[in-house]
LUMROKOL-413315 format. One line per 2 residues: for each residue x, y, z of C-alpha. Coordinates in pm, 1 decimal, padded with zeros to 6 digits. Each point is the difference from the previous one (the first is absolute). Example, Ala and Ser with C-alpha at 12.3 -4.5 7.8 and 13.67 -1.06 7.14 Angstrom:
2
01230.0:-00450.0:00780.0  00137.0:00344.0:-00066.0 .
% end
This chain:
248
00000.0:00000.0:00000.0  00121.2:00349.8:-00080.0 .
-00125.4:00338.4:00108.4  -00173.1:00211.5:-00266.4 .
00188.0:00312.1:-00105.7  -00122.9:00283.1:00222.4 .
00088.9:00357.3:00064.7  00172.2:00092.1:00323.1 .
-00322.8:00145.0:00141.4  -00133.4:-00349.9:00085.3 .
00150.8:-00153.6:00316.6  00179.8:-00331.3:-00049.2 .
-00235.0:-00194.7:00230.6  -00294.9:00123.9:-00210.6 .
00173.3:-00115.5:-00318.4  00035.4:-00345.7:00157.8 .
-00368.4:00001.4:00096.3  -00097.5:00099.1:-00354.2 .
00208.8:-00281.9:-00148.0  -00156.4:-00259.5:00230.9 .
-00354.9:00121.8:-00062.1  00061.7:-00007.5:-00373.4 .
00096.6:-00368.0:00021.9  -00326.4:-00070.9:00186.3 .
-00217.0:00199.0:-00239.9  00160.5:-00158.2:-00305.9 .
-00086.3:-00346.2:00127.7  00364.7:-00105.1:00037.4 .
-00069.0:-00057.6:00369.2  -00338.3:-00156.2:00071.1 .
-00172.1:-00006.4:00339.2  00196.7:-00217.4:00240.5 .
00329.8:00033.8:-00190.5  00305.6:00030.7:00221.8 .
00191.1:00314.3:-00096.0  00371.8:00078.1:00048.0 .
00114.7:00051.6:00357.4  00161.2:00318.0:00133.9 .
00343.4:-00154.6:-00054.9  -00086.5:-00108.9:-00353.6 .
-00132.5:00345.4:-00086.3  00309.5:00158.9:00150.5 .
00228.4:-00211.1:-00218.6  -00200.0:00008.3:-00323.9 .
-00087.3:00370.5:00006.2  00314.6:00134.9:00162.0 .
-00192.7:00171.5:00279.9  00040.0:00012.4:00376.0 .
-00181.7:-00243.6:00225.2  -00173.7:00297.7:00163.8 .
-00145.4:00102.5:-00337.4  -00116.6:-00354.3:-00074.8 .
-00153.0:-00031.2:00346.5  -00195.4:00323.4:-00035.4 .
-00135.8:-00096.7:-00342.8  -00117.7:-00342.3:00122.8 .
-00137.1:00140.7:00325.1  -00206.4:00269.0:-00173.6 .
-00132.8:-00236.4:-00267.3  -00106.1:-00237.4:00277.5 .
-00177.2:00282.5:00184.0  -00173.2:00099.6:-00325.6 .
-00132.2:-00352.7:-00053.0  00214.8:-00106.2:-00297.0 .
00217.7:-00246.9:00190.7  -00024.8:-00236.7:00293.9 .
00305.2:-00075.0:00214.2  00005.9:-00341.0:00169.9 .
00239.7:-00034.5:00291.4  00277.9:-00243.9:-00087.1 .
-00139.2:-00072.9:-00346.8  00039.5:00316.5:-00206.0 .
-00210.3:00262.8:-00174.0  -00285.7:-00087.9:-00235.9 .
-00238.6:00177.9:-00232.8  -00314.0:00049.6:00209.1 .
-00330.8:-00152.8:-00099.0  -00263.4:00247.0:-00112.0 .
-00236.8:00077.3:00286.0  -00375.9:-00004.4:-00056.1 .
-00163.1:00340.8:-00009.0  -00351.6:00135.6:00016.4 .
-00151.0:00321.9:-00129.4  -00112.2:00163.9:00323.7 .
00101.4:00361.1:-00042.9  -00177.6:00301.8:-00134.0 .
00228.5:00246.1:-00178.5  -00025.7:00348.3:00147.6 .
00213.1:00308.4:00028.1  00197.7:-00005.4:00323.3 .
-00080.6:00368.9:00042.8  -00371.7:-00088.1:-00003.8 .
00057.6:-00285.4:00247.6  00175.1:00233.5:00241.3 .
-00256.2:00278.0:-00043.8  -00274.5:-00256.0:00063.8 .
00150.1:-00058.1:00343.7  -00010.9:00373.7:00065.1 .
00378.9:00028.0:-00018.6  00245.8:00211.0:-00198.4 .
00186.7:-00141.2:-00301.6  00335.3:00129.4:-00122.5 .
00234.6:-00136.8:-00265.6  00373.2:00032.4:-00058.4 .
00132.8:-00072.1:-00349.0  00329.6:-00185.5:00047.7 .
00055.4:-00089.3:-00369.0  -00172.8:00084.0:-00328.2 .
00189.1:-00077.7:-00320.2  00018.9:-00195.5:-00321.6 .
00214.3:-00317.4:00019.5  00091.1:-00309.1:-00197.1 .
-00200.1:-00302.6:00112.1  00154.1:-00306.7:00155.4 .
-00127.1:-00348.4:-00082.1  -00278.4:-00005.6:00260.7 .
-00143.2:00345.8:-00064.4  00018.5:-00050.4:-00376.8 .
-00197.6:-00322.8:00022.2  -00259.8:00150.1:00231.7 .
-00055.3:00296.7:-00232.4  00006.6:-00201.8:-00323.5 .
00323.0:00163.8:-00115.5  00336.1:-00126.8:-00120.2 .
00279.7:00012.0:00258.9  00180.9:00332.5:-00023.7 .
-00297.3:00187.9:-00144.8  -00075.1:00319.3:00193.2 .
-00264.3:00020.6:00268.9  -00080.0:00259.0:00264.2 .
00113.3:-00066.1:00356.4  -00134.4:00170.6:00310.5 .
00047.8:-00037.5:00374.7  -00246.5:00182.5:00224.1 .
-00019.7:-00003.7:00379.2  -00353.3:00043.0:00134.1 .
-00059.5:00133.9:00350.9  -00308.7:-00005.4:00219.4 .
-00001.8:00280.7:00254.4  00373.8:00030.9:-00056.7 .
00077.9:-00371.9:00052.3  00122.3:-00212.3:-00296.3 .
-00257.5:-00266.1:-00089.1  00089.3:-00098.2:-00356.2 .
00307.9:-00000.9:-00223.0  -00125.6:-00017.3:-00358.0 .
00246.0:-00116.6:-00265.7  -00152.2:-00000.1:-00345.7 .
00099.5:-00073.7:-00361.3  -00230.6:00152.0:-00260.9 .
-00042.7:-00075.2:-00370.8  00066.6:00338.6:-00167.8 .
-00201.1:-00095.6:-00307.5  -00314.5:-00021.8:00213.5 .
00066.1:00286.4:00243.8  00218.1:00248.1:-00195.0 .
-00049.9:00295.9:00236.9  00092.8:-00186.6:00319.5 .
00331.2:00185.6:00035.0  -00175.2:00336.6:-00018.2 .
-00221.8:-00061.2:00304.2  00053.6:00155.6:00342.9 .
-00050.4:-00301.2:00223.1  00001.5:00213.7:00311.4 .
-00342.0:00123.3:-00113.4  -00137.9:-00298.7:-00189.4 .
00062.6:-00371.1:00056.9  00120.9:-00229.5:-00280.3 .
-00334.9:-00179.3:00032.6  -00193.7:00319.9:-00071.1 .
00204.1:00077.5:-00311.5  00009.4:-00356.6:-00132.7 .
-00371.0:-00067.6:00045.5  -00075.3:00299.3:-00223.6 .
00279.5:-00056.6:-00254.3  -00047.6:-00376.1:-00033.5 .
-00330.5:-00122.1:00148.1  00048.4:-00322.0:00195.5 .
-00129.9:-00318.8:-00159.2  00187.9:-00269.4:00195.1 .
00231.9:-00036.6:00297.9  00214.7:-00267.3:00164.0 .
00103.4:-00000.4:00367.6  00248.7:-00198.7:00202.7 .
00052.8:00061.2:00373.4  00317.7:-00105.0:00178.9 .
00137.8:00032.1:00352.1  00353.0:00137.8:-00036.8 .
00279.8:00177.7:00179.8  00096.2:00340.7:-00139.3 .
00340.3:00075.7:-00146.9  00213.9:00243.9:00196.8 .
-00093.7:00278.5:-00242.6  -00371.9:-00078.2:00025.5 .
00015.5:-00015.7:00379.3  00167.7:00341.2:00011.3 .
-00269.5:00157.0:-00218.7  -00284.0:-00162.5:00196.8 .
00170.3:00097.5:00327.9  -00009.3:-00353.9:00136.2 .
00255.4:-00256.2:00111.8  00137.7:-00223.1:-00276.5 .
-00127.0:-00302.8:00197.2  -00358.7:00131.8:00008.4 .
-00239.3:-00216.0:-00206.1  -00175.2:00163.2:-00293.4 .
-00283.4:-00080.7:-00238.9  00094.4:00019.4:-00366.3 .
-00278.6:00033.6:-00254.5  00112.5:-00065.0:-00356.7 .
-00249.7:00131.6:-00252.5  -00014.7:-00014.5:-00379.4 .
-00273.1:00183.1:-00190.8  -00128.4:00009.6:-00356.0 .
-00204.0:00239.3:-00209.5  -00158.2:-00201.3:-00278.0 .
00266.3:-00246.7:-00113.3  00296.9:00219.7:00095.7 .
00187.8:-00029.0:00328.5  00010.9:00338.3:00172.1 .
00194.1:-00037.4:00324.6  00198.5:-00241.6:00214.2 .
00004.0:00128.2:00356.8  00140.7:-00101.9:00337.3 .
-00188.7:00150.0:00294.5  00192.4:-00057.6:00323.8 .
-00176.0:00057.6:00333.4  00138.4:-00023.5:00355.7 .
-00189.5:-00291.7:00151.6  -00079.5:00178.1:00325.5 .
-00146.5:00304.8:-00177.8  -00213.1:-00151.0:-00274.6 .
-00269.6:-00261.6:-00054.7  -00113.1:-00148.2:-00330.5 .
-00360.2:-00109.5:-00027.6  -00277.2:-00073.9:-00242.3 .
-00360.7:-00102.7:-00023.7  -00196.7:-00264.4:-00186.8 .
-00352.2:00019.2:-00134.8  -00171.3:-00332.0:-00065.9 .
-00200.3:-00094.3:-00309.6  -00330.9:00184.2:-00020.5 .
00107.0:00270.6:00242.7  -00018.0:00355.1:-00132.8 .
00183.1:00298.6:00140.9  -00208.5:00250.8:00188.4 .
-00021.7:00354.7:-00129.9  00279.3:00220.1:00125.7 .
% end
């Protein structure tokens, strides 16, 4: 295995993660496949053991890998998922609780896609997409770190928005009306950078909501919504056959 050519702006551990994920997405490594150990990655890629350890640790936390004590690291089996969530603007959620929403834009730029983001947006690897990172606060306390890749062909004015005044949801729902969505929820530990932004300890458990949306037959966004576990709850409701919603 070799690392893809990358610019110096991408940390080495992230390049290793990208290379491993690409092997999984391509089908080279099926579920249950044992992948190279830290030592094997260190030798084959010419990286430090610390870099290999961080890449494997973060991919395990993100649900891509499973580490078995004394046996090695394996491609994780896909977990079952259910559609239980309604998609709403986080600003509306917070306002509905009678609280104050504020947003900090930490990144907003056009970037080349890596293997995962390209696949999720229906693009070729290396094609440009829009990347944003927004920290959402409720009454001044961080409750969500939103990392989002956006298909520029579907939402061309995304870069021009002031996301301190409007949420990505509000812009996207008007620019590319939602027709379909996919959710996956994971229990994870934050990276050091994520913990610093969320103002929590790096050992504090978090809920990660991965969401992909479409407008018509075009993928619009691939988003990671990270919530401190002690500050956020995810819920949903179910209406049985024959039940009709009451008038609002």
